[in-house]
C-alpha positions as CSV (number, residue, x, y, z in Angstrom):
1,M,41.8,-34.5,-17.1
2,D,43.6,-35.2,-20.3
3,E,46.9,-33.3,-20.7
4,D,46.2,-32.3,-24.3
5,T,45.4,-29.1,-26.2
6,Q,41.7,-29.0,-25.3
7,R,40.5,-26.2,-23.0
8,I,39.3,-26.9,-19.5
9,H,37.0,-24.4,-17.8
10,F,37.1,-23.9,-14.0
11,V,34.0,-22.6,-12.3
12,G,34.8,-20.7,-9.1
13,I,38.3,-20.2,-10.3
14,A,39.2,-17.6,-7.6
15,G,38.6,-20.1,-4.8
16,T,41.8,-21.5,-3.3
17,G,41.5,-25.1,-4.3
18,M,40.1,-24.4,-7.8
19,S,42.7,-21.7,-8.6
20,A,45.5,-24.0,-7.7
21,L,44.4,-26.6,-10.2
22,A,43.8,-24.0,-12.9
23,Q,47.2,-22.5,-12.3
24,H,48.9,-25.9,-12.3
25,R,47.4,-26.5,-15.8
26,A,48.1,-23.0,-17.2
27,L,51.7,-23.1,-16.0
28,G,52.1,-26.1,-18.2
29,G,51.0,-24.1,-21.2
30,L,47.7,-25.9,-21.5
31,P,44.5,-24.0,-22.5
32,T,42.7,-22.9,-19.3
33,S,39.7,-20.7,-18.6
34,G,37.4,-19.9,-15.7
35,S,34.8,-17.8,-14.1
36,D,34.0,-16.6,-10.6
37,R,31.3,-14.5,-9.0
38,A,33.8,-12.6,-6.9
39,L,35.7,-11.6,-10.1
40,D,32.5,-10.3,-11.6
41,E,31.9,-8.2,-8.6
42,G,35.3,-6.7,-8.8
43,A,36.2,-7.8,-5.3
44,I,39.6,-9.4,-6.1
45,D,41.1,-7.6,-9.1
46,D,44.6,-8.6,-8.0
47,E,43.6,-12.3,-8.5
48,R,42.3,-11.5,-12.0
49,G,45.7,-10.0,-12.9
50,R,47.7,-13.0,-11.5
51,L,45.6,-15.5,-13.4
52,S,45.6,-13.6,-16.7
53,A,49.4,-13.2,-16.4
54,I,50.0,-16.9,-16.7
55,G,47.6,-17.4,-19.6
56,V,44.2,-18.1,-17.9
57,T,41.3,-16.7,-19.9
58,L,38.6,-15.3,-17.6
59,H,34.9,-15.0,-18.5
60,P,31.9,-13.6,-16.7
61,Q,30.0,-16.3,-14.8
62,D,27.0,-16.1,-17.1
63,G,27.7,-19.3,-19.2
64,S,29.4,-17.4,-22.0
65,G,32.8,-19.1,-21.4
66,V,31.6,-22.7,-21.5
67,A,31.1,-23.3,-25.2
68,G,34.1,-25.1,-26.8
69,A,35.5,-26.4,-23.5
70,A,36.3,-30.1,-23.3
71,Q,35.4,-30.2,-19.6
72,V,33.9,-28.0,-16.9
73,V,35.4,-28.4,-13.4
74,A,33.4,-27.6,-10.3
75,S,33.5,-28.3,-6.6
76,T,31.0,-29.3,-3.9
77,A,30.6,-25.6,-3.0
78,I,29.4,-24.6,-6.5
79,E,25.6,-24.4,-6.8
80,A,24.1,-26.5,-9.6
81,A,22.0,-23.6,-10.8
82,I,25.1,-21.4,-11.7
83,P,24.8,-20.4,-15.4
84,D,28.1,-22.0,-16.3
85,L,27.0,-25.4,-15.1
86,A,23.5,-25.0,-16.7
87,E,25.2,-24.2,-20.0
88,A,27.5,-27.2,-19.7
89,R,24.5,-29.5,-19.2
90,D,22.7,-28.0,-22.1
91,L,25.7,-28.4,-24.4
92,G,26.5,-31.9,-23.1
93,I,29.9,-30.9,-21.8
94,P,31.1,-33.2,-19.0
95,I,31.1,-31.6,-15.5
96,V,34.0,-33.0,-13.5
97,H,34.5,-32.6,-9.7
98,R,37.6,-30.8,-8.6
99,A,38.6,-33.8,-6.5
100,D,38.6,-36.0,-9.5
101,V,40.9,-33.6,-11.3
102,L,43.3,-33.7,-8.4
103,A,43.0,-37.4,-8.1
104,G,44.1,-37.8,-11.7
105,L,47.2,-35.7,-11.1
106,L,48.1,-37.6,-8.0
107,G,47.7,-40.9,-9.7
108,A,49.6,-40.0,-12.9
109,G,53.1,-40.1,-11.4
110,P,55.2,-39.6,-8.3
111,S,53.2,-37.7,-5.8
112,V,52.7,-36.8,-2.1
113,A,49.2,-36.0,-0.7
114,I,49.0,-34.4,2.7
115,A,45.8,-34.9,4.7
116,G,44.7,-34.1,8.3
117,T,42.4,-31.7,10.0
118,S,45.1,-29.2,10.9
119,G,48.4,-28.1,9.4
120,K,47.9,-29.4,5.8
121,S,48.9,-26.2,4.0
122,T,52.0,-25.6,6.2
123,V,53.3,-29.2,5.8
124,T,52.5,-29.1,2.1
125,G,54.6,-25.9,1.8
126,M,57.4,-27.3,3.9
127,A,57.5,-30.6,2.0
128,F,57.5,-28.7,-1.4
129,T,60.4,-26.5,-0.1
130,I,62.4,-29.6,1.0
131,L,62.0,-31.2,-2.4
132,D,62.7,-28.0,-4.2
133,E,65.9,-27.3,-2.3
134,A,66.9,-30.9,-3.0
135,G,66.7,-30.3,-6.7
136,R,63.7,-32.5,-7.3
137,D,61.7,-29.9,-9.3
138,P,58.4,-30.6,-7.5
139,G,55.0,-29.4,-8.5
140,L,52.5,-27.9,-6.0
141,V,48.7,-27.8,-5.6
142,T,47.8,-26.5,-2.1
143,G,45.3,-24.4,-0.1
144,G,47.7,-21.8,1.2
145,D,49.8,-19.3,-0.6
146,L,53.6,-19.8,-0.2
147,I,55.4,-16.5,0.4
148,S,58.3,-17.8,-1.6
149,L,56.1,-18.3,-4.7
150,R,54.4,-14.9,-4.2
151,A,57.9,-13.4,-4.5
152,R,57.9,-14.8,-8.1
153,G,54.7,-12.8,-8.9
154,L,52.4,-15.8,-8.5
155,R,49.4,-16.3,-6.1
156,G,51.5,-18.9,-4.3
157,N,49.3,-22.0,-4.1
158,A,50.5,-23.8,-7.3
159,W,53.6,-24.6,-9.2
160,R,54.3,-26.7,-12.2
161,G,57.4,-28.9,-11.9
162,A,58.7,-32.0,-13.7
163,G,59.2,-33.9,-10.5
164,P,56.9,-35.2,-7.8
165,L,53.6,-33.4,-7.2
166,V,53.0,-32.2,-3.6
167,A,49.4,-31.6,-2.9
168,E,47.0,-30.8,-0.1
169,A,44.2,-33.4,0.2
170,D,41.0,-32.2,1.8
171,E,38.7,-34.3,3.8
172,S,35.9,-31.7,4.4
173,D,33.6,-32.8,1.6
174,G,34.3,-36.6,1.7
175,T,36.4,-36.7,-1.4
176,L,39.7,-37.7,0.2
177,I,38.9,-41.3,-0.7
178,K,39.4,-40.5,-4.4
179,H,43.1,-40.1,-4.1
180,S,45.9,-42.7,-4.6
181,P,49.2,-40.9,-4.2
182,L,52.6,-42.5,-4.1
183,V,53.0,-41.2,-0.5
184,G,50.0,-40.4,1.6
185,V,50.4,-38.4,4.8
186,V,47.9,-38.1,7.8
187,L,48.8,-35.4,10.3
188,N,46.1,-35.5,12.9
189,L,42.4,-36.0,13.6
190,H,40.4,-33.3,15.3
191,R,36.7,-32.3,15.2
192,D,36.5,-29.9,12.3
193,H,34.1,-30.1,9.3
194,M,32.5,-33.4,10.4
195,E,32.6,-35.8,13.3
196,P,36.0,-37.6,13.8
197,E,34.5,-41.0,13.2
198,R,33.5,-40.1,9.7
199,V,36.9,-38.5,9.0
200,M,38.7,-41.7,10.2
201,E,36.7,-43.7,7.7
202,Q,38.2,-41.5,4.9
203,F,41.7,-41.7,6.4
204,R,41.5,-45.6,6.5
205,T,40.6,-45.7,2.8
206,F,43.2,-43.0,1.9
207,T,46.1,-44.8,3.6
208,R,45.1,-48.2,2.1
209,Q,45.1,-46.6,-1.4
210,T,48.6,-45.1,-1.0
211,R,50.8,-46.7,-3.6
212,Q,54.1,-46.7,-1.8
213,R,53.8,-45.9,1.9
214,A,51.7,-43.9,4.3
215,V,53.2,-41.4,6.7
216,V,51.2,-41.1,9.9
217,A,51.6,-39.1,13.1
218,D,52.4,-41.1,16.2
219,D,49.1,-40.0,17.8
220,S,46.6,-42.1,19.8
221,E,43.7,-40.8,17.6
222,L,45.5,-42.2,14.5
223,A,46.5,-45.6,16.0
224,P,44.3,-47.6,13.6
225,L,46.4,-46.2,10.7
226,R,49.9,-47.1,12.0
227,D,50.2,-50.7,10.7
228,G,52.7,-50.6,7.8
229,A,53.0,-46.8,8.0
230,L,56.1,-44.6,8.7
231,T,55.3,-42.8,11.9
232,F,56.6,-39.5,13.1
233,G,56.2,-37.6,16.4
234,F,57.9,-36.6,19.7
235,G,56.9,-39.7,21.6
236,P,59.2,-42.7,22.2
237,D,57.5,-45.0,19.7
238,A,57.7,-42.8,16.6
239,E,60.1,-44.1,13.9
240,I,61.0,-40.5,12.9
241,R,61.3,-39.1,16.4
242,G,61.8,-35.5,17.4
243,T,63.5,-34.8,20.7
244,D,64.7,-31.8,22.8
245,L,61.7,-29.6,21.7
246,T,61.7,-25.9,22.6
247,A,58.8,-23.9,21.3
248,D,59.0,-20.5,23.1
249,G,59.3,-17.2,21.2
250,P,59.2,-16.5,17.5
251,G,60.4,-20.0,16.4
252,S,60.8,-23.5,17.6
253,Q,63.7,-26.0,17.6
254,F,64.1,-29.8,18.0
255,S,66.5,-32.6,17.1
256,V,66.1,-35.6,14.8
257,G,68.9,-38.0,15.5
258,G,72.0,-35.8,15.7
259,T,70.5,-33.0,13.5
260,T,69.2,-29.8,15.0
261,V,66.0,-28.5,13.2
262,R,65.3,-24.8,13.5
263,V,61.7,-23.8,12.5
264,P,61.1,-20.1,11.7
265,L,57.5,-20.4,12.9
266,P,56.2,-20.3,16.5
267,G,54.5,-23.0,18.5
268,A,54.8,-26.7,19.1
269,H,52.3,-27.4,16.4
270,N,54.7,-25.9,13.8
271,A,57.5,-28.1,15.1
272,S,55.3,-31.1,14.5
273,N,54.5,-29.8,11.0
274,A,58.2,-29.6,10.3
275,L,58.8,-33.1,11.6
276,A,56.0,-34.4,9.2
277,A,57.7,-32.6,6.3
278,I,61.0,-34.2,7.2
279,A,59.4,-37.6,7.2
280,V,58.0,-36.9,3.7
281,G,61.5,-35.9,2.6
282,L,62.9,-39.2,3.9
283,T,60.3,-41.2,1.7
284,M,61.7,-39.2,-1.2
285,D,65.4,-40.0,-0.3
286,V,66.1,-36.5,1.1
287,D,68.3,-36.8,4.2
288,V,67.4,-35.1,7.5
289,A,70.3,-32.6,7.3
290,S,69.2,-31.4,3.9
291,A,65.6,-31.2,5.0
292,A,66.5,-29.3,8.1
293,R,68.4,-26.7,6.0
294,A,65.3,-26.2,3.8
295,I,63.0,-25.9,6.9
296,E,65.3,-23.2,8.4
297,G,64.9,-21.2,5.2
298,F,61.1,-21.7,4.8
299,R,59.5,-18.4,4.4
300,G,56.0,-19.5,5.5
301,V,52.5,-19.6,4.1
302,A,50.3,-16.5,3.8
303,R,47.8,-16.3,6.7
304,R,49.6,-19.0,8.7
305,F,50.8,-17.0,11.6
306,E,51.9,-14.4,9.0
307,V,53.5,-11.3,10.6
308,V,51.8,-8.6,8.6
309,G,53.7,-5.7,10.3
310,E,55.2,-4.3,13.5
311,R,54.7,-0.7,14.6
312,G,55.2,1.1,17.8
313,G,56.2,-2.1,19.6
314,V,52.9,-3.9,18.5
315,T,53.0,-6.9,16.2
316,V,50.1,-7.7,13.9
317,V,49.6,-11.4,12.8
318,D,47.1,-12.8,10.3
319,D,46.1,-16.4,10.6
320,F,43.8,-18.9,8.9
321,A,42.7,-20.5,12.2
322,H,39.0,-21.3,12.0
323,N,38.3,-24.3,14.2
324,P,38.8,-24.7,18.0
325,T,42.0,-26.8,17.7
326,K,43.6,-24.4,15.2
327,I,42.4,-21.3,17.2
328,A,43.9,-22.7,20.4
329,A,47.2,-23.5,18.8
330,T,47.4,-20.1,17.2
331,L,46.5,-18.3,20.5
332,R,49.2,-20.3,22.3
333,A,51.8,-19.3,19.7
334,A,50.7,-15.7,20.1
335,R,50.9,-15.8,23.9
336,S,54.4,-17.3,23.7
337,R,55.8,-14.2,22.0
338,S,53.8,-11.3,23.5
339,D,52.8,-9.6,26.7
340,R,49.1,-9.5,25.8
341,V,47.0,-10.8,22.9
342,L,44.2,-8.7,21.3
343,A,42.5,-11.1,18.9
344,V,39.5,-11.1,16.5
345,F,37.9,-14.2,15.2
346,Q,35.4,-14.4,12.3
347,P,33.6,-17.7,11.9
348,H,33.6,-18.8,8.3
349,G,30.0,-19.9,8.0
350,F,26.7,-20.5,9.9
351,A,27.0,-24.3,9.9
352,P,30.7,-24.3,11.1
353,A,29.7,-21.8,13.8
354,R,27.0,-24.2,15.1
355,F,29.3,-27.2,14.8
356,M,32.1,-25.6,16.8
357,R,30.2,-23.6,19.3
358,E,30.5,-25.9,22.3
359,E,34.1,-26.8,21.8
360,L,35.1,-23.2,21.1
361,G,33.5,-22.3,24.5
362,Q,35.8,-24.8,26.2
363,T,39.1,-24.4,24.3
364,V,39.5,-20.6,24.2
365,P,39.0,-20.0,27.9
366,A,41.7,-22.6,28.6
367,V,44.3,-20.7,26.5
368,L,43.7,-17.0,27.0
369,G,45.2,-15.1,30.0
370,P,43.4,-12.6,32.2
371,D,44.7,-9.6,30.3
372,D,44.0,-11.0,26.8
373,R,40.9,-9.9,24.8
374,I,39.0,-11.4,21.9
375,W,36.4,-10.0,19.6
376,I,34.0,-12.3,17.7
377,S,33.1,-10.7,14.4
378,E,29.8,-11.5,12.7
379,I,29.7,-14.8,10.7
380,H,31.1,-14.6,7.2
381,Y,28.3,-15.2,4.6
382,A,29.6,-16.2,1.2
383,G,26.2,-16.7,-0.4
384,G,23.9,-19.6,-0.9
385,T,21.2,-21.1,1.3
386,A,22.1,-21.2,5.0
387,S,20.0,-21.3,8.2
388,R,21.0,-18.2,10.2
389,D,19.9,-19.4,13.5
390,I,23.2,-18.6,15.2
391,S,25.2,-15.4,15.5
392,S,28.7,-14.5,16.7
393,R,26.9,-12.8,19.6
394,D,26.1,-16.3,20.8
395,L,29.8,-17.3,20.7
396,A,30.9,-14.2,22.5
397,D,28.3,-14.7,25.2
398,D,29.5,-18.2,25.7
399,L,33.1,-17.1,26.1
400,R,32.2,-14.2,28.4
401,A,30.2,-16.6,30.6
402,A,33.4,-18.7,30.9
403,G,35.3,-15.7,32.2
404,V,37.0,-14.5,28.9
405,D,37.1,-10.8,28.0
406,A,35.1,-11.4,24.9
407,T,33.1,-8.9,22.8
408,Y,30.7,-9.3,20.0
409,L,31.9,-7.2,17.0
410,A,29.0,-6.0,14.8
411,D,31.0,-3.5,12.9
412,R,34.3,-5.0,11.7
413,D,35.3,-1.9,9.8
414,A,35.7,0.0,13.0
415,W,37.9,-2.6,14.7
416,P,41.3,-1.6,13.3
417,Q,41.1,1.8,14.9
418,L,39.5,0.5,18.1
419,V,42.2,-2.1,18.6
420,S,45.0,0.3,17.6
421,D,43.8,2.7,20.3
422,L,43.9,-0.1,22.9
423,A,47.2,-1.7,21.9
424,R,50.4,-0.9,23.8
425,P,54.1,-1.9,23.2
426,G,54.6,-5.7,23.7
427,D,51.0,-6.6,22.5
428,L,50.3,-8.9,19.6
429,V,47.2,-8.2,17.5
430,L,45.8,-11.4,16.0
431,I,43.3,-11.7,13.1
432,M,41.8,-15.2,12.7
433,G,39.3,-16.7,10.2
434,A,38.9,-18.4,6.8
435,R,37.3,-18.0,3.4
436,D,37.0,-14.2,3.6
437,P,39.7,-12.5,1.5
438,G,38.9,-9.3,3.4
439,L,40.6,-10.6,6.6
440,A,44.1,-10.0,5.1
441,E,43.1,-6.4,4.3
442,L,41.8,-6.0,7.9
443,A,45.2,-7.0,9.2
444,R,46.9,-4.5,7.0
445,R,44.5,-1.7,8.1
446,V,45.4,-2.5,11.7
447,V,49.1,-1.9,10.9
448,H,48.2,1.4,9.2
449,C,46.2,2.6,12.2
450,L,48.9,1.8,14.8
451,P,50.9,4.9,16.0
452,A,54.5,4.9,14.9
453,T,55.6,5.1,18.6
454,G,54.1,3.2,21.5
455,S,51.5,5.0,23.6
């Protein structure tokens, strides 16, 4: 994407990945426009306000905003028949994939791209914070909203800086291989959007294309990527090694060399995320002590174990967890800081629900205790063609057969009052799921429904 005065039009601009690229461009004062079906439906007016405030021109998704654009940007999720794309084809305006735009930014200068099947948004946010606190004036393009940037009135998933760009690099649609960052990071490999073997092929290409050095977790699943890479982990063979890990309660703590690192997020997985971010800092000449100070002040990423509120001794947490590995890690973190967990999980699509069904039925029973409860809300449908041959009822039945106190939730709107009536002091209410902006509002409604004093 040329950094000139020509306008670029983003289709699906309210989506997390697309909005980050659009904001990054607009924050540089470059002409930017976009459209989104959700904006047309009035579902996310706050997003309209945030985009307009930084100079993004918004159009209905009827093709009317395309004429005069130098390029139209779309993602794999955008249907070819959408009027904006049809109009672009009719006018001969180039249609560019979102991943190609990000690849251009990553290849244009100093950059860090963070890949992996879990933890990308958190590590990206931590690495950005480390470089920011070190005075490097970093840029940001990511999939999660940083609470520190929200405090500046932004959405939180993008920032324009003169220094290195820190970006989240997604493997879910096979486009990771387009990127050639200065520093490429691979956090982990779990079964998520596709089989691990296919993801590993992308990781191999991605690390080979890294211009300076790859940073790779010291993990057996990632062993083929270690040659020439800077490794991090809590095992004895990691070059950047964490020791003395404690991960009970509301945060975690470990040491790197003689430096203590305090992470204001629960769970061993967040300690690993912090260690990855410290390794990134080292590749950018930020010492461990400086990185540790930045981590300690990290305010978190929205919907990544975000404490939405506490009332009557009950804590309400909103989390993006949407695959078995992430769900298990989030449930462990919740159990480490509560007497009982009352959770709801909403699968983010019919294909993901089919893909994860067997593994979900194995991981959740291994994590939840006998007093914990989980509700499985009906599958989120965002439009398009999808085979609806699976229901959340099937997932709940699987969990119940494995001994979990699991319930199919047909009416999500009734759940905040239901769970509020059941909750008692010491409980943690947990909302999990992806893609649906209504989940954050669901968490806020639970807080509102809770009695001010414990029952």
